[in-house]
N, C-alpha and C positions, 0 to 999 in steps of 0.2 A: 322694847319697841323703839325707844330713842336711839339705841345703838344701831338697829337695823335701818332706820330712816337716815341716819347720818352716813352710813356706809353706802346706801342707795344713792344719796346725793353726791357723795364723793366720786363713786365710780361713774355716775352719769356725767359729771363735770369732766372727768378725764376722757370719757368717750367723745364728748363734744370737742375737747381740745384736739384729739386725734383726727377727727373728721375735718377740722378746720386748720390743720397744721400748716398747710401751704399758705393760706391767707395770713396767719399769724406770723410766720417766718418772713414772709415778704414784707409785711408792714414794719417789722423790727430789723429788717436787713440781716436776718440770720440765714444767709445763703453762702454756701461754700462753692467757690469757683475753682475748678481743677488747675493745679499749678505743676511745676516741675516734679515735686515730690509726691504728687497725688497718684493713688492707684486707680481711682475712679476717673471716668472720662467725661462725665456730664455734671451739671450743677446739682448740689444736694442741699437739703434743708438741715440746718443745725437746730434740731428740735429737742434733743435730749435734755438740755438744761431746763428749758421752760417746762417741759412735761414732768420731769422728775422733781423739780422744785415745787410745782403745783401739788404733786402727790405728797411731798413731805409736809407742806402747809396743811393739807387735808388730814394727814396723819396726826399732826399736832392738834388740830381741832377736835378730832375724835377722842384722842387721849384726854384732852381738857374736859370734854363732855362726860367722859367716864370717871372724872375726878381722880385721875391718877397723877403721880408725881412726874411731871413732864421732864425735868432735868436729870432724871435717873440715868438715861442712856443718850440723851440728846443735848446738844449745845446749840441753841437757836442763834446766838450771836456768831459763833464760829462758822457754822454752816452758811448762814445768810451772808456774812462778809466775804467768804470765799466764793460763793455763788455770784455776788455782785461784781467782784473783780473779774471773774472768769467770763460772765456774760458780756461785760464791756469789752473784754478781749475778743470774744467771738464776733462782736459787731465792729469794733474799731481796729482789731489786730494790734494790740499793745506791744510795745517793745518788751522783750523777755526780761531785761534788767529792771524795767519799771514795774512789771508785774510781780517780780520777786520782791522788790522793795515794798510794794503795797501789801503783799501777803505777810511780810515780816512785821510791818507796822500794825496790821490788823491783829495778828497774833499777840503782840505786846500789849495792845489796848485791851484785848479780851482777857488775857491772863491777869491783868490788873483788876478788871471788873469781876472775874470769876477765878479765884485762886485754885479751885478744885481742878482746873484744866492744866495747872502746872504739874510737871512730872517731878515729884519729890523723891521717888524711889523706884528701883527696878527690882522685880521679884523673880528670882531664878528658882527653878525646880530643885536644883542640887545645892545651891549656896544660900538659900533664903533671900532676904532683902538686902539690897545694896542701896544705901541712902545717898542721894545726890548732895553735893556741897551746898550748905546753907547760904552761901554767898548769893545775893539776889541777882547779880549780873550773870553768874554761871547758871543759876537755876532757870532764869528766863531764856538764856541763850540755848541751853540744852533742850528745853521744851520746844522752842521754835525749830531747832534743828531736827528733832524727831518728827514733828508734824510735816515739815517741808520735805524731808527725805521720804516719808511715807507717801505723801500726795504726789510728789514728782516721780517716784519709782512707779507708782500706779499709772500716772499719766504717760509714761514711756511705753506702756503696754498698748495703748491705743494706736491704731494704724491699719487695722484690718476689720472689716465689718463683723461685728459680733464678738470680738475677742475681749475687749475691756468689760463689756456687760457680762459675759460669761464668767470671767475671772471675779468680777465684783459679786456675782451671785454665789460663786463657790466660796468666797470669803464669808459672806453672810451665812451660808449653810454651816460652815465650821463654827462660827460664833453661836448660832442657834442650837447646834448639837450640844454645846456645852452649857447653854443657858437659853431655854426655850422662851423665856419672858421677852427676850429681844424681838422675837417674831411678833409678839403682841404690840410692841411699840413701833414696828417698822413694816407691818404686813402690806399696807397700801403702797408704800415705797417699793418694796420687793416685788409686788405684783406689777407695778409700773415698769420696773426694770425688765421683767419677763416680757411684757407687752412691747416695750421698746426694742428688745432683742429681736423679736419677731419682725418688727418693722425695719430694723437695721439690716437684718439678713436679706431682706427683700431689696435693699439698696435705696439710695437717694434720701436717706434720713440718717444723720450723724449725731453722736453724743456731743461733740464739741468739747472745748475745755470746761465749759460750765457743767456739762453732764458728768465728765470725768471727775472734776473737783467735788461734785456733790456726792458721788459714790464713795470716793476715797476719804473725804473729810468726815463723812457720816460714820464710816468704819473706824477711822481714827478717833472720833469723839467717843464711840462705844468703848474702845480699848482704854482710852484715858480715864473715862468715868469708872470703868471696872477696876482700873489700877488704883483709883482713889477709894472707891467704896467696897470693892471685893478683890483685894490685891492677889489672892491665890487662885483666881479662876483662870486667867490667861497669863502664863509665865512668859518672861522675856524670850526664852528659847523658841516658843511657839510663834511669836510675832516675827522673830528673826527668820524662821523657816518659811513662813508665809511670804515674806518679801525677798527671800534669798535669790531666786531667779531674776525677778524684775530689778532688784538692787544691783546684782552683779552686772547685768546688762547695762544699766544706767551708768555705773562707774566705768565700765569698759568704754562706752561711747564718749563719756566725758574726757577720759585720758587720751583716747585716740584723737579727738578734736583738738585738745590742748596741744598735743605733740605736733599736730599738723598746723598749729597756729590759727585755728578756726574758733569761732564763737562756740563754746561748749553747749549753749542753749539753742543753737540753730539745728533744726531738724534735718534728718537724712534718711536713707533707706538701708542703713547698716545695722538696724535692730535685729535681734535674733528672730523675731516673728517674720520680718521681711525675708530673711534668708530661708527660713523653713517654707514660707509661702512659695518662693520660686521653685523649690524642690518638690513639694507635696500638694500644693493647692490650698484653697481657703479652708475647707471642711477639716482636712487632716491637720492643718496648722493649728486650728482652734483646739482640736482634740489633743494633739501632742503637747501644746502649751498648758492646757488644763491638767494633764497628767503630770508633767514635770514640776508644776507649781504645787499641786495638791498631794501627790503621793507621799512626799517626805513628811509633811505635817501629820498625815493620818497614821503613818508608820510610827512616828514618835508618840502620837496620842495613844496608840494601842499598846505600846511597849514601855514607854517612859525610860527607854534605854537607847544606847547606840547613837547618841547625839552626834558625836564627832564623826562616826562612820557615815551617818545619814548626810551630814553636811558635805563631807568629802565625796561621797557617791553622787550627790546632786551636782556639785561643781564639776565632777568628771563627766556626767551626762551633758551638762551645759557645754563644756569644751568639746566633747565629741560631736555634738550637734553643730557647733560652730564650724568645726573642721570639715564635717561631712557636707554641709550646705554651702561652704565657701567656693 
């Protein structure tokens, strides 16, 4: 009965948030005005961060009521700090270098508070564990690098209504297939992403950096916790395949911008999903992106073989799409 009542209150509160999203975003100045790089033509509410963070807090509350070990898959400090930085960015439009600096400082502080979030080893399916250098500077630096690469690669996906939310849900689906207990810890959050996806596809409601950061850093926290408590569940190869397409696209854009002597953190419309969008439209772009991101990891999960072939094939598909859509 306690569980039912807590869920009823949680979903009722989220419903009230949805109904009042315009008022909330207006009061917090979470309004996106179309610019040169914008695909949309009218103002939109940056509602994703507030909505998803509220769902996470409610999720934490329900887990606490059920007397379960909260820190098993969740890092409250890591998620909250990234959300705070990103929501300030959504409101004030922080400089990219300042935002990067703040996220690095937040990671370093949190790693000191919670050593279990430091990545001490990488577990490979074929080569067992590879232990990270015990040097504290290297250990901290490597852990920060992994989290920032994950979060920023995911952030590079955002740019089309529904794309980032769909990819986030597909990542959660993969994690849950391998460990259903994750759903029990994140079901309110996952439900909220589905609701937000519906609102986002209808237009005029965006994830913003705060929403993107919440999805990506939540997934990163799960992977790091599992690497610490259950290191053979998600192998390094699987995480690499999940981020292969977003990672390649991020590195390509960074190199192009640097070669052109531009700020590598400055946005543009040269992303893969922008190119696919021009050729196929929004619905087909989301479908194509979901397929090229997820098919490699499921092939690998089903076979435990052909890793090099899968990687090379995925890169070939990426390059073919780039050429075809340019």
